[in-house]
GUVEX-275261 format. One line per field, with one value per residue: residue number from 1; residue in three letters; x, y, z of N, C-alpha, C in turn. Coordinates in pm, 1 decimal. Example, Ala and Ser with C-alpha at 12.3 -4.5 7.8 and 13.67 -1.06 7.14 Angstrom:
! GUVEX-275261
seq	c(1,2)
type	c(ALA,SER)
nx	c(1319.0,1285.0)
ny	c(-569.0,-225.0)
nz	c(780.0,708.0)
cax	c(1230.0,1367.0)
cay	c(-450.0,-106.0)
caz	c(780.0,714.0)
cx	c(1320.0,1290.0)
cy	c(-330.0,3.0)
cz	c(780.0,787.0)
//
This chain:
! GUVEX-275261
seq	c(1,2,3,4,5,6,7,8,9,10,11,12,13,14,15,16,17,18,19,20,21,22,23,24,25,26,27,28,29,30,31,32,33,34,35,36,37,38,39,40,41,42,43,44,45,46,47,48,49,50,51,52,53,54,55,56,57,58,59,60,61,62,63,64,65,66,67,68,69,70,71,72,73,74,75,76,77,78,79,80,81,82,83,84,85,86,87,88,89,90,91,92,93,94,95,96,97,98,99,100,101,102,103,104,105,106,107,108,109,110,111,112,113,114,115,116,117,118,119,120,121,122,123,124,125,126,127,128,129,130,131,132,133,134,135,136,137,138,139,140,141,142,143,144,145,146,147,148,149,150,151,152,153,154,155,156,157)
type	c(MET,LYS,MET,TRP,ASN,GLU,ILE,ALA,GLU,TRP,GLN,THR,ARG,SER,PHE,PRO,ASP,ALA,GLY,TYR,MET,GLU,PRO,LEU,LEU,GLY,MET,PHE,GLU,GLU,ILE,GLY,GLU,PHE,TYR,GLY,ALA,LYS,THR,PRO,ALA,ASP,PHE,ILE,ASP,ALA,ALA,GLY,ASP,PHE,CYS,ILE,TYR,ALA,PHE,HIS,PHE,ALA,LYS,ILE,ARG,ASN,LEU,ASP,VAL,GLY,PHE,ALA,MET,PHE,ASN,GLN,PRO,GLY,ARG,VAL,ASN,ASP,ASN,THR,LEU,ILE,LYS,LEU,MET,GLY,LYS,LEU,ALA,HIS,HIS,THR,LEU,LYS,ASP,PHE,GLN,ASP,ILE,ARG,ILE,GLY,GLU,ASP,HIS,HIS,ALA,GLN,SER,GLN,LEU,THR,LEU,GLN,ARG,ILE,ILE,CYS,TYR,MET,HIS,CYS,ASP,THR,MET,ASP,ARG,THR,GLY,GLY,SER,LEU,THR,ASP,CYS,THR,GLU,GLU,ALA,TRP,ASN,VAL,ILE,ARG,GLU,ARG,ASP,TRP,GLN,LYS,ASN,LYS,VAL,ASP,GLY,VAL,SER)
nx	c(1543.4,1670.4,1560.9,1297.9,1343.0,1451.7,1230.2,1051.0,1182.5,1180.5,904.2,831.4,977.1,877.5,600.3,521.2,300.2,117.0,-165.6,-334.1,-522.9,-437.8,-239.7,-413.7,-607.5,-431.8,-364.3,-611.9,-624.9,-407.4,-483.7,-694.1,-549.7,-387.4,-569.7,-659.8,-448.5,-263.1,-26.2,266.7,454.8,292.1,143.1,349.7,436.9,202.0,166.2,404.6,385.1,149.8,239.3,421.7,249.6,94.5,282.3,339.5,87.8,66.4,280.1,203.0,-31.7,64.1,76.7,159.0,285.0,463.7,554.1,374.0,380.4,478.9,297.4,78.3,-213.0,-335.2,-506.1,-650.8,-921.6,-1037.7,-1245.4,-1188.3,-973.4,-1090.3,-1304.5,-1158.0,-1018.7,-1234.6,-1310.5,-1083.6,-1104.5,-1345.6,-1277.2,-1079.2,-1217.8,-1420.4,-1261.0,-1142.6,-1374.6,-1437.0,-1634.2,-1849.4,-1711.8,-1682.7,-1561.5,-1237.5,-1072.5,-809.9,-665.1,-813.0,-768.3,-494.5,-476.9,-634.5,-490.2,-256.5,-358.2,-439.2,-192.9,-74.2,-248.1,-216.5,50.7,48.6,-121.2,27.6,251.4,126.4,50.6,280.9,505.3,695.4,787.9,605.0,780.9,992.8,862.7,811.9,1070.6,1148.1,966.0,1038.6,1296.2,1244.4,1070.0,1216.0,1370.7,1208.2,1103.7,867.1,824.4,982.0,905.6,598.6,471.8,573.6,753.7,1021.4,1127.9)
ny	c(-411.7,-428.8,-218.6,-315.7,-538.7,-410.8,-260.1,-465.0,-579.2,-356.8,-320.3,-555.9,-525.5,-279.4,-312.6,-568.0,-726.2,-689.8,-749.0,-822.4,-628.0,-376.6,-275.7,-274.0,-85.8,129.4,157.3,245.7,488.5,629.4,643.2,820.3,1046.2,1084.3,1158.3,1387.3,1552.3,1855.8,1952.6,1865.0,1743.5,1643.2,1453.9,1277.1,1190.5,1060.9,861.4,713.5,627.0,478.8,266.4,140.6,47.6,-121.8,-311.8,-424.7,-534.9,-721.3,-888.7,-998.3,-1130.8,-1306.3,-1245.6,-1215.1,-943.3,-873.3,-758.4,-549.7,-271.7,-233.7,-279.7,-112.0,44.1,262.4,581.9,678.9,726.6,877.7,716.6,461.9,354.0,361.2,183.2,-50.9,-75.1,-124.6,-373.8,-523.3,-506.2,-646.2,-914.3,-968.4,-947.8,-1148.2,-1372.9,-1372.2,-1408.8,-1657.5,-1724.1,-1745.0,-1936.2,-2036.9,-1854.1,-1763.9,-1616.3,-1548.6,-1551.6,-1357.9,-1137.9,-1103.9,-1046.7,-814.4,-639.9,-619.2,-481.6,-243.2,-136.1,-102.0,87.1,292.2,351.3,455.1,675.8,820.2,883.7,1049.0,1264.1,1350.0,1310.6,1135.8,794.2,532.3,377.7,559.5,744.6,580.3,523.1,779.7,828.0,615.4,685.6,871.9,737.9,515.0,598.7,608.5,487.1,323.3,167.5,272.7,542.0,653.2,882.8,1034.9,874.2,946.1,1134.6)
nz	c(-451.9,-208.2,-57.7,-15.5,145.9,370.4,449.6,516.4,738.3,912.7,947.3,1081.3,1315.3,1410.8,1430.7,1569.0,1634.6,1437.9,1238.0,928.7,895.0,985.0,792.0,571.2,643.6,658.5,387.7,285.3,426.3,311.2,41.3,65.1,155.5,-68.2,-272.6,-158.9,-160.8,-201.3,-297.6,-495.6,-324.9,-121.5,-265.0,-335.9,-81.6,17.2,-179.9,-155.0,115.2,89.2,-72.5,97.1,299.4,136.4,57.1,306.0,368.8,157.6,221.2,472.3,396.8,216.9,-61.0,-398.8,-544.3,-724.7,-1032.9,-1061.9,-1095.9,-1345.9,-1539.8,-1756.6,-1719.1,-1831.2,-1818.6,-1505.9,-1275.0,-968.4,-872.9,-971.8,-819.4,-565.5,-596.3,-647.6,-405.5,-238.7,-340.0,-270.9,8.0,38.8,-41.7,145.2,388.3,355.9,334.5,588.5,741.9,659.0,468.8,177.7,28.7,-221.1,-380.1,-479.5,-261.2,-192.0,-436.7,-575.5,-411.8,-448.6,-727.9,-734.9,-564.0,-714.4,-935.7,-810.6,-726.7,-974.9,-1098.6,-911.9,-949.0,-1213.4,-1179.2,-995.1,-1150.9,-1339.8,-1176.0,-1040.8,-1194.4,-1122.7,-1044.5,-871.3,-726.9,-691.6,-524.5,-306.0,-221.0,-140.1,70.1,234.8,314.0,509.7,687.5,774.8,987.2,1203.0,1519.0,1648.8,1868.5,2069.4,2077.8,2093.3,2016.8,1787.1,1669.2,1647.7,1834.8)
cax	c(1508.5,1723.2,1463.0,1184.0,1388.2,1462.2,1094.1,996.1,1245.2,1131.6,764.5,828.4,1030.6,792.4,463.4,535.8,171.9,24.7,-235.1,-345.3,-617.3,-366.5,-193.2,-527.7,-659.0,-330.5,-379.3,-728.6,-586.1,-318.8,-562.2,-762.6,-451.4,-342.4,-669.6,-678.5,-321.5,-265.7,105.3,339.5,516.7,187.0,115.6,464.6,432.3,90.1,192.4,509.0,328.5,56.8,314.0,477.5,137.8,55.6,384.0,318.3,-33.2,99.4,368.9,124.1,-130.7,136.7,31.9,268.1,251.8,567.1,584.4,248.9,403.7,528.2,182.2,26.4,-355.9,-387.4,-549.7,-743.7,-988.0,-1045.3,-1340.0,-1127.8,-899.5,-1183.5,-1374.9,-1064.3,-994.2,-1354.1,-1302.4,-980.7,-1163.4,-1445.0,-1212.8,-1008.4,-1319.1,-1485.1,-1160.4,-1134.0,-1499.0,-1445.9,-1762.8,-1843.6,-1591.7,-1675.6,-1474.2,-1096.7,-1043.3,-666.5,-628.5,-876.6,-696.5,-365.6,-503.0,-685.0,-380.1,-169.9,-423.5,-433.8,-56.0,-53.7,-319.8,-153.8,175.1,16.6,-176.3,140.1,330.0,50.0,40.3,409.7,613.1,783.8,728.0,564.6,903.9,1061.3,788.6,832.3,1206.3,1149.5,896.0,1116.6,1409.8,1194.5,1007.4,1315.1,1427.5,1108.1,1099.3,738.3,829.3,1045.0,838.0,463.1,419.6,606.7,849.1,1159.9,1175.3)
cay	c(-522.4,-399.3,-136.1,-397.8,-618.9,-319.7,-226.3,-583.9,-588.8,-245.2,-344.5,-661.3,-467.6,-169.7,-357.6,-713.7,-794.7,-643.2,-839.5,-762.8,-516.9,-250.2,-220.0,-249.1,44.9,226.8,181.1,332.3,621.0,696.0,675.1,945.0,1154.7,1104.6,1233.7,1516.2,1625.7,1985.8,1982.2,1746.1,1677.7,1567.4,1336.3,1185.9,1132.9,967.2,746.8,631.6,561.8,377.1,150.8,71.4,-27.1,-228.5,-416.4,-492.1,-614.7,-834.6,-979.6,-1069.6,-1217.3,-1391.1,-1210.1,-1178.4,-824.6,-874.8,-651.5,-476.8,-133.4,-228.0,-288.6,22.6,35.4,386.4,683.6,633.7,833.0,847.0,608.4,332.9,303.9,340.8,57.5,-162.1,-90.5,-192.0,-514.9,-584.9,-520.2,-754.1,-1046.1,-984.7,-971.7,-1279.0,-1473.8,-1370.2,-1466.1,-1793.6,-1739.9,-1736.9,-2015.8,-2067.3,-1753.6,-1777.2,-1484.5,-1521.3,-1517.5,-1230.4,-1033.7,-1083.1,-978.4,-679.8,-558.7,-589.5,-376.3,-119.5,-83.8,-58.7,213.2,393.1,388.1,542.3,801.1,891.3,939.7,1160.3,1377.0,1395.6,1290.4,1032.2,660.7,489.2,333.8,681.6,798.0,489.1,546.2,907.8,808.1,522.4,757.9,938.4,640.1,421.1,653.9,603.9,370.7,335.6,96.5,361.7,670.6,638.8,1012.5,1064.8,773.5,992.1,1218.9)
caz	c(-364.9,-75.6,12.8,26.5,259.4,484.6,491.0,582.5,870.7,992.7,980.9,1181.7,1438.7,1456.6,1457.6,1575.9,1650.1,1333.7,1148.9,796.0,894.4,1002.6,664.5,482.6,683.6,618.5,243.3,270.5,475.1,215.2,-79.0,99.5,156.0,-205.7,-347.2,-94.3,-165.6,-269.1,-353.6,-540.4,-209.3,-53.4,-348.7,-323.1,52.3,26.3,-269.2,-93.8,233.2,39.6,-121.0,213.3,357.4,43.2,67.4,434.9,352.1,69.4,295.3,573.5,330.2,122.4,-195.5,-489.0,-622.5,-825.8,-1127.3,-1084.9,-1138.7,-1483.2,-1629.2,-1776.9,-1750.1,-1889.6,-1722.3,-1402.9,-1199.5,-826.0,-849.7,-1004.1,-703.2,-454.8,-624.7,-629.2,-262.1,-187.3,-379.9,-187.1,141.2,29.0,-41.8,272.3,490.6,336.0,368.0,734.6,794.3,605.6,401.9,30.9,2.2,-363.7,-441.3,-439.1,-204.4,-196.2,-574.9,-609.4,-337.5,-515.1,-854.5,-707.3,-512.8,-828.9,-1014.3,-732.3,-735.0,-1113.2,-1116.7,-826.2,-1016.8,-1327.4,-1128.2,-935.3,-1261.0,-1395.1,-1083.3,-987.4,-1290.9,-1069.3,-1033.0,-737.9,-660.3,-648.2,-409.6,-193.9,-171.2,-68.9,197.0,315.5,371.7,630.5,776.2,828.5,1110.7,1309.9,1608.2,1715.6,1996.1,2166.6,2085.0,2040.2,1974.8,1647.8,1620.6,1636.5,1946.3)
cx	c(1556.3,1622.0,1348.4,1221.6,1400.1,1323.2,1033.2,1052.8,1192.0,987.9,752.6,874.9,934.7,653.6,459.7,403.9,70.7,-37.4,-248.0,-442.9,-545.5,-313.0,-306.5,-589.4,-561.3,-338.6,-499.1,-695.0,-505.2,-387.4,-637.0,-668.3,-405.4,-441.6,-706.1,-554.9,-334.4,-134.1,170.5,404.7,414.8,150.1,225.6,462.4,322.6,113.1,297.6,458.2,230.9,131.8,374.9,368.1,98.4,154.6,366.4,196.7,-3.4,185.8,288.8,28.9,-67.2,85.1,152.8,225.0,356.9,587.7,461.4,272.5,447.9,417.7,120.0,-122.0,-411.1,-434.1,-652.8,-815.9,-1000.7,-1136.3,-1279.5,-1057.3,-990.6,-1259.6,-1283.0,-1031.5,-1113.7,-1352.9,-1197.3,-1033.3,-1265.7,-1378.4,-1135.6,-1107.0,-1381.3,-1388.2,-1147.0,-1256.2,-1518.0,-1585.4,-1744.1,-1721.5,-1581.6,-1588.6,-1332.1,-1050.0,-895.3,-624.1,-687.9,-810.6,-564.7,-383.3,-547.0,-574.0,-281.7,-228.0,-418.5,-295.6,-27.6,-122.1,-256.1,-23.5,146.5,-36.6,-65.9,225.8,259.3,57.2,175.5,522.9,712.2,711.5,686.6,686.3,982.7,994.8,809.8,971.3,1214.5,1080.8,977.7,1235.8,1370.3,1148.1,1109.6,1374.8,1330.7,1118.2,974.6,734.3,888.3,969.5,702.7,404.1,446.9,712.5,993.6,1211.3,1239.8)
cy	c(-497.8,-319.8,-221.5,-485.8,-533.3,-285.2,-344.2,-598.9,-479.2,-270.2,-449.9,-607.4,-362.6,-214.3,-510.7,-789.7,-757.7,-760.0,-771.0,-646.1,-381.9,-195.4,-196.3,-113.3,156.3,259.2,271.8,474.7,696.5,726.3,806.9,1064.4,1187.5,1192.4,1366.0,1603.8,1753.4,2017.8,1854.1,1670.5,1593.4,1442.0,1231.8,1116.1,1026.7,843.4,654.9,557.4,451.8,249.8,71.3,-9.8,-144.6,-344.6,-494.9,-584.6,-739.6,-936.7,-1063.2,-1169.1,-1313.3,-1372.2,-1168.1,-1058.1,-796.1,-750.4,-567.2,-336.2,-122.0,-250.0,-150.9,16.1,157.2,479.9,626.4,753.9,786.8,727.6,470.7,274.7,278.4,209.8,-62.6,-182.9,-158.6,-340.6,-588.4,-606.2,-634.1,-890.7,-1071.9,-1019.6,-1110.6,-1393.3,-1485.2,-1437.7,-1611.4,-1821.2,-1715.7,-1812.4,-2060.9,-1969.2,-1777.8,-1640.4,-1450.1,-1476.9,-1382.6,-1113.9,-1000.5,-1005.5,-833.4,-589.9,-525.3,-476.2,-242.3,-56.4,-30.3,75.4,324.5,442.8,487.3,677.2,885.4,956.3,1059.5,1284.8,1433.6,1389.4,1185.1,900.0,633.4,440.9,454.0,739.8,711.7,507.9,675.3,894.5,719.1,591.7,835.8,833.9,550.0,467.8,645.6,474.2,384.8,261.1,185.9,492.7,661.3,770.0,1038.7,969.9,816.7,1066.8,1136.0)
cz	c(-222.2,6.7,65.7,144.8,385.1,538.1,566.7,723.8,962.6,1037.5,1090.9,1317.0,1496.1,1499.7,1465.6,1584.3,1541.7,1258.4,1014.1,791.1,906.3,870.2,564.8,515.2,646.0,469.9,216.8,313.5,369.6,82.9,-54.9,98.9,14.1,-282.0,-282.4,-100.8,-246.8,-339.1,-404.5,-423.5,-132.4,-131.8,-331.3,-188.3,63.6,-60.2,-209.4,27.7,192.3,1.0,-4.9,283.5,267.0,49.1,196.8,427.6,269.1,142.2,395.2,508.5,229.1,-20.9,-277.7,-571.8,-727.4,-907.5,-1158.7,-1138.2,-1283.3,-1585.6,-1638.8,-1814.6,-1820.2,-1780.0,-1625.9,-1345.9,-1055.3,-798.2,-877.0,-882.9,-584.1,-474.3,-603.0,-481.4,-195.0,-219.5,-296.4,-45.6,143.0,40.6,86.9,383.1,476.9,366.6,519.5,797.0,753.4,547.8,252.3,-19.2,-142.6,-440.4,-392.4,-389.8,-210.6,-336.4,-615.0,-536.0,-406.0,-645.3,-831.9,-654.9,-624.3,-912.6,-942.1,-744.8,-874.7,-1139.2,-1034.4,-889.3,-1130.3,-1280.1,-1063.9,-1043.1,-1322.0,-1307.2,-1040.2,-1088.9,-1245.3,-1058.1,-889.1,-659.7,-609.9,-523.3,-285.9,-135.1,-91.6,67.3,290.7,382.1,497.3,732.6,844.3,960.9,1228.6,1389.3,1694.1,1847.8,2105.4,2184.2,2015.1,1989.2,1827.8,1590.2,1619.4,1759.1,2056.8)
//
């Protein structure tokens, strides 16, 4: 829990004007990096970064992702996560546009993000042998040192 609180503080400090589109786009970016990874280190980096973006998105949208990583959906393929990310984008966009109000976009976003995290956790375990939490901790140990307000080039120089 300490790590999640630190991440929340860092995100607020690093990106004070961020809306929910930035972390949503970041999640898409990291899914692409994850499936393009060539080494275990690349998988771990992309999975950890994905989780940090997902947590930021959930915080901004007030979504409870709780214990999503502890549900085990079984094996996944690349298409599963891409379809779920599309569904999350759909509900986020329609909620933003305030259309299709018969759908509960908030509840569907929460459920879909929980499923994404769950699948990402299982896929990460399959590919790296480590949990999504382990990957997030590893990524966080690097990211926490970045100060994007002071250095727009790489966050550390």
